[in-house]
N, C-alpha and C positions, 0 to 999 in steps of 0.2 A: 504494499499499500504506499502511496506517495506521502501519506501523513507521517511516515517515519523519516522522511528525507527533509533536510533543512533547506528551505528556499527563501530568498529575500527578494523584495522588489526595491529598486531605486527608481523613483519617479521625479523627473525634472520639471521645474515650474513652467507655467504658461501654456499657450496653445488654445485651440478651439476644436470643437467636435463637429465634424462635417460628414455627410454622406448618407448611405442607406445600409442597413444591417439587418440580418436575421440572426438573433441570438439563439442559443441551443434550446431544445425542447423543454417543456414544463416538467420540473422534477416530480411534483406531486402526482401529475397524471401518468408520468412514466412508471413510477412505483406501482400505481394501482392497475395499470394495464397488464403488468406481469402477474400480479396477485390474482386478479379476477379472470384474466385470460387462462391462467393455469387451472383454475377451478371450473372453467366453463366446459360445456360439451361441444366439441368441434374445434375448428382451427381459427384462431384470432390473428389477424395481420395488423401490425402496428407500424406506422410511419412517423417520423419526427422524434423517435425515442432519444432521450438524453443519454449519451454514452459517457456519463460521469460516474465516479466511483460509488456514490450512494445508490443510484439506480442499478448499477451493475452488481452491487452487493445483494440487492433483492433478487435479481435475476439468478445469481449463483445459488441462492438458497432453494429456489424451486427446481433448478437443475438437479441439485443434490437430493431432492425428494422425488426424482424420477420423471420430471416433466421434460418432454422433448422440445427444446427451444433453439431455433435456428437464428443466428445473428448475435448481436447487432452488426449490421453492415450498412454504413452511411445512414443510420437512423431507422433502418428497417429490421423488424423482428417478426418472426413467425412462431406462434405458440400453439403447440398441439395439446389442447386441454385434456385433463384426465377426469373431469367431473368433480363434484363436491366431495366424494369419498375416495378419490383415486390417488391421493398423495401417499408416498411410501416413507418409512422411517429412514432418516439420514444415517450415514455411517459415522459421522463425527459432528461436533458442535458447529453451529453457524457463527461465523465471524462477520459482522456487518460494518466494521470500520467505524466511521464517524456518523453513521446514519441514524438519527433519532426517528425518522419516519419509518425506516425498516423495522427497528426493534419494537416500536410501540404498536404499529399495525400488525406485525407478525405475531406479537404476543396474544392478540385477540384471535386471530385466525388459527394459530397453532393450539390454542386452548381447547379447540373443538376436535382435535385429532385423537387417534387411538394410540399414538406412540409418544415416547418421551423425546424431548429435544432441549438443547441449551442454546441460548442466544448471548453472544459476547461482542465486545467492541473495543475500540482503541482507548487510550488513556482518557481522552476528553469525554467520550460516551460513557465510560465506566464511572464517571463522576456525576452523571445526570440522574435526576430523580425519576423513579419508575412506579412509586406507590400510586400515582395518579391514574395509572392503568391497572396495576395489580390489585388494588383495593376493590374497585368495582367488579373486576373479573372474579375475584374471590366471592363476591356477593352472588355471582352467577353460578358458582360451584367449581370454578377453576382452581387448580392446585399449582402454585408457582412459588419457587424458592428464589429469594434474592440475597444479595450481599448488603445487608443493612438498608434495604430499599432501593438499591442500585444494581446495575448489571454486574456479573452475568445473571440472566434469568434462566432458571431450570424449570421447564414446563412439564408437568406430569400428564401423560396421555390417559385416555379412557375416562375422563371426568364427564359426568352427566350435567350439562349446562342447562340452566333454567333462565327464562327471560326475566328481566327486571325493569322497573321504572327508575331512571337515574337522572338526577339533576346535576349537571356539571357545575362544580364549585367555581371553575374558571373557564372562560371560553377557550376551547382547544379543539381544532379539527382532528389532531392526532388521537386524542382520547375518544372523541365521538366516533371516529372511523374504527378504532380498535373495538369498541363495544358493538358497533353494527356488524363487523365481520364475525365476532364471536356469536352475535345474535342469529346468524345464519345457521349455526350449529346448535342453537338452544331450543328447548321445548317451550312453545308459546311465544309471546310477543316481547320484544325488547324495545323500550322507548328511552330516548335520550333527549333531555330538554336543555337547550343552550341559554346562558345568560345574555349572550349577544351572538349575532350571526358569525359563523366561521366558514371557511371554504367548503364547498359542497361537492367536490369532485367525486367522492365515494358514492354519494346518493345518485348523482347523475350517471355514473358508469354502471352502477347496479341496475338502475332503471333501463339504461340502454342495452343491457344484456339480459333483460327480461325478468329481473328479480324485483318483486313489488316492494316499493318503499313508500310509506305514507308520511306526508309532511303536513302537519297542522300547526300553524303559527310557528313557535320556536321548538316544537317537539317533533322529532323524527323517529319513526317506528319501523321495525322490520320483524317478520315472523319466520321462525326457523323452519327448515325442511324444504325450502324452495330449490330451484336450480338456475344455473346461468347458461345462456346460449352464446356461443362465440359470435364475434362481430369484427368489423374493421374499425380501428382506432387511429385517428390522425391527431397526433400530439402537437398543440400549438406552441409557439415560442413562449418561453417562461417570462411572465411579467416581473418576477423577482430579479432575473438576470437583466432584463431590459431596464430596470430601475436605475442601474449604475450609469447608463448612458443618458437616461432621461434627466437625472440630476446633473450629470456632467454638462449637458447642453444648457440646462437651466442656469448654471452658475458662470459659464465662460462666455464673455462677450464675443459676438460674431458667430456663435454656434447655430447649427441648423441640421438636425438629424431626423431621419425617418426609420422607425423600427418596424419591421415587416411581420405580419401574421402573428401578432401577439395575442395570447389569451386574455380576454377582458371579462372573465367570469365576475358577476356582480359582487361575489364574496371576496374578490381579490383586488378591487380597484381603489382601495384606500389611498395608495400612493398617488394616483392621478388626482383624486379629490383633494388631498392635502396640498400637493404642489400647486394646484389651481388656486386654492385659498391663499397661498403665499404669493400669488401673482404670476406663476409660470404660464408661458404661452404654449399650450398643448392642444392639438386638434387630432380627431380620430377620423379616418377614412377607410373605405373598403370594408365596412362592417359586414360580417357574415356569421354563419354558424357551421361548425364542423363537429360531427359526432356528439351533438348536444352541448358543445362548448362554444360560446361567442368569441369571435376573434376580430381584430382590426389592425390597420397600420396606425402607428402612433408617431406624430410629428411633433418635435419639441424645438422651439427657437428660443434663443436667449431673451430673457426679460429680467429686470431687477426684481429680486425677491424681498418680501417683508416678513418679519417674525409674526407668529400667530399663537393663539391658544389652540392646540390641536383638539378637535372635538373627540370626546371619548367614544362616540359611536363609530368612529373611523379606525380606532386602534386595532380591533381584531381583523379588519380588512387590510391592514398594512403591517402586520406583526413582523414579518420577515424583512420588510423594507426600511425599518427605522434606522439601522446604521447609516445607510446612504442618505436618508432624510435628515439625519443629524448634521451631515456635511452641508446640505442645503441650508439648514438653520444657521450654521456657522458663517455662511456667506450672505445671509439675509440682513436687512437693516432692522435693528431692534431685537426684541426678545421672543424666543419661541419656548413654549411650555408644553411638556407632555406629561399627562397623568393617566392612571388606569392601565399601565403597561407593565405590571409586575412580572408577567410571563417572560419578558426579555431577560430576566435575571437567571432563567433556567434553560437557556438555549445552548448552542455549542460552547458559548462562554457566557459570563454575566455581561450581556451586551450594554447594559446601562453603565456599569462601572468601567469596562474596558474602553468604550467610546469616550467617556468623560476623561479618563486618564490620558488617552491619546490626544484629544482636543486640547487639553490643558498643556500638554507637552508642546503643542504647536502654537500656543499663545492665545487660545480661545477661552473665554470665561464660560465654563460648563460645570454646573453643579448637579450631581446626581441626587435623586430623592428616592424614597422607598419604592415608589411605583412609576418613576419617570425621570425627567431631567429638565433643567432650565438652562437654555443656551442663549448667550448674548452674541449676536453677530459681530464679527470683527475682522481683523486682518490675520490670515493664516500664515504662520511662519514656517521655518524649516525644522527638521529634527528627525529623531528615530523613534518609531512607535512599534509596539508589539501587538500582533493580531491574536495572540493566545490560541493559535491553531484554528481560528474561526474564519472561514472563507469570506463571509460577508463583511467582517471587520477589515480584512486585508484589501478587498476591492473598494471599499468605501474610502479608506485613506489614500488609495491610489488616485481616485478621481479628485480628491482634495487638492492635489498638486497643481491642478489647473488654475487655482487661485492662490497658490502659495508664494511666499517671498523667496523660497529656495527649495532645494531638493528634499524629498521625504524618503526616508528608508523605512520599509515595513518588514519586520521579521516574522518568520514562522508562517510562510504563505503556501506551504505544500497542499493544504486542504482545499485550496481553490478548485483543484481538479475534481472535488466531490460534487460540485454543482455546476461549474462553468469551465469545462475543458476548452483550452484555446483562448482564454480571456486575454492574455498578454498580446497575442497576435492580433486579435480582433480590436482591442483597445488601441494598439499602435496604428492599425489601418485607418482609423477614423480621427486620429490626431493626438492621442495621449503619448507623451514622451516617457515610455516605461521600459525598463530592462529587468530581466529576471536573472538572479545569480544563485548558483548552487553552492552549498558549503557554508 
């Protein structure tokens, strides 16, 4: 895994972002295409699959459970589904690297199997809390051993799962999806109620493959014992990956970029809404729908940004995009305040603290709070920041150099390959002055 290799970025100041770009496929949809395609009856063909380490970790687990998967080859994957009961016991434990999506969604899906298995990950993943999935799964009858509530997860097969009504204590698409996947193997109905809307890719794909999902207000329900039918899945470009270039164009005078065929699922467009509130010049064209997912081309032209109080109803819709949005806030006039985002503290890193530390190193007034941050826009300086192995932190500080007074060195960048393979090459193509150094 590249996460064990030391990589650094040196990003030189200045420049503008210009051109057209199609960023890699959506990571969330790529994960789910493998999981549900494997459980379906028939052959599922996927295009636009993200060939990053996280999604490849999910693919490897299903191969290890006997699923015949061809590819990926230039984003194309063919999955010969084995049906709901067709997975086989693996010969060894599953190592999913840095992928929180893999371990949380798989914990639900694997709780309904007849065999034992163990899920483990890298150092970063091994420090992430898993009780938010293992506690409700235990209520359903699953038997999972953890290391003080953290990975590795040892899942005991043969459990008789029963449906539950569960109120999510914190908005989380990963926890919701975990319980819905377990619910397919449970007796009766499993209902999950969200405190705020989160990405609904699991529900959309389940419905697209013929498994009934009932949505009433903020409650999503599924009944066990159904089946999935294979289909074709076109994975749109990932809005989380597009975000770095959206923010880059928004902060660098003279910039004008169009990001092609980006997924604009209504549960994922918080970044567009927040940037528009800050004054960004963003327009959507070529809006369409592919495989139940809305897509569009997103054009961003430079415009001066202003600080805002970020509406809390937008927080779950932009949870992965906040590191980049913090860079926008650092370049905006005035103060930006984020609240209601405590989930950022339990991502690949404590994203509130790590971003605050890095921004302070670069001369920006950034004060972390328990559930957010207060950032006063200012002049970004030069310096050395640590990404703490967090891909989104690394890419966010890379784009900060567009407005920096000097070069920025970003340490520990190997995990960028987990979500955005080819980031350095693509960023260089459109105007970022970035170099990658091994060692």
